[in-house]
N, C-alpha and C positions, 0 to 999 in steps of 0.2 A: 655827497651827503653833508648836510649842514651840521656843524659842531654844536649848534644851539638847540638841537632836538631834545625834548624832555623825556625821550624814550629811545630805545635802540632797536635795530633790525635784528631779529633773532635767527639769522642764518649767516653763514660765513663765506660761501662760495658764489661766484658769478652764476647767473642763470645761463643755461644752454638751450638754444633752439635748434631743432633738427630741420635742415633744409629738405623740402619736398617730403614731409612726413606722411605716414599712412593714415593719420587721424589728427584730431585737435590736440593742442598742447596747452597745458595750464600753467600760468605763472602765479606765484603767490609772494606776498611781502608780509611776513609775520612780524609784529611789533611787540615789544615787552618793556617793562620797567620793573626792576627788582624781582624778576622771575615771574611776574604776572602779565598776562596778555593785555595789550592795549588795543582796544577795538575801535577802528575808524567807523564813522557813521556813513560815509560815502567817499567817492574819489574818482579820479580819472587816471588813465595811463596813456603815455605817448612812448612809442618805441622808435629810436633813431638808429638807422643803419650805420655801418662803418664809414660811409661817405658823407654822413651828416644829414641825409634826407630822412623824412619820416616814413616809417612803414605804416604806422597807425598814429592818429593824432587825437588826443583828448577823448578817448573812448571810456565810457562809464565802467567802473569795476563793480563787482559784487562783493559783499562781505559774507563769507561762509565760515561758520564757527569762529567768528571774531577775527578772521584773517582776510585782508584784501586779496581778491582773486580775479584773474582775467583769463578767458579761454580764447586761444588763437586758432581759427579754423585752418584746416590743412591747406586750402588753396591760397592762403595769404603768404605762404613761404615757398614759392615755386623753385624748381631746380635751376632757374636762370640767375638767382641771387648769388653773389660772390661770398665765399666763406670769409669770416672776419671775426676777430676777437674784440673789435672796437665798437660794438653796439652798446647802447644805453637804454635802460628802461627808466623813464621819468614818471614816478608816481606822485600825484598830487592828492593827498589824503586829508580828510577832515576829521580831526580828533578834538573833542571838547570845543566845538565851534570855531576852531582855528585850522586853517589850511596849511599843511606842511608839504614841501616839495623834497622828494628823496630821489636821487639818481642812483641807480643800481647797475653794475656792469653786467654785460651779456656778451654772448658769442654765438655766431651762426656756425654750426658744425655739420659734418657729414652724418654722423650717427652719435647718439648719446649712449655711452657705456653704461651697462647695468652691473652694479656691484653684486657679487654673489655672497658676500659676507653680511650677516645681520648683526645687530647690536649684541645679541646673545653669544655670538662667536667671538666678540671682543672682550667680554667680561669674564 
């Protein structure tokens, strides 16, 4: 991620993709500045596997509720892919007529753990 971005990504952990999932998986990249949502007007997403090859290349993202979003169909992540924590999501997002490239870490995992605690349990 470039240090010269006029906004920040408002999530802290790498994205996890489940190998051979039962359904589609959705990736998001929420942006903010001073606590306010920064809404891209358009963008694309490239996902690079751990070996450096592209899983998807320059696919159009949608902007849903001000957040860049991409849905990966279940068949795109077959059981033949190798698990790896070295995947990268490269988002190219247009904000105020300027295109920004943001690389976000990803991992291909067996299963995504579901946390049983909610925010109300922690406060």
